[in-house]
C-alpha positions, 0 to 999 in steps of 0.5 A: 500500499502506498502512504495515501492508503495507510493515511486513509485506513488510520482516519477510518480507524480512529473514526471508528474508534471514536464512535465505538467509544460514544457507544460504549460511554453512553448511558444506556450501554454503560448501565447494561454493561454493568448489569452483565458484570454484576450479575456474573460476580454474583453467580452461585456455583 
């Protein structure tokens, strides 16, 4: 690949990371993740 292709790939990766960060840190997703972790820690064996 040439340098311009690397630059486009890096820009796309950064944009994807920013969107993923916004989704994961949103209130509803954060609550769901906390719920899943809480249930996993409280499993009776």
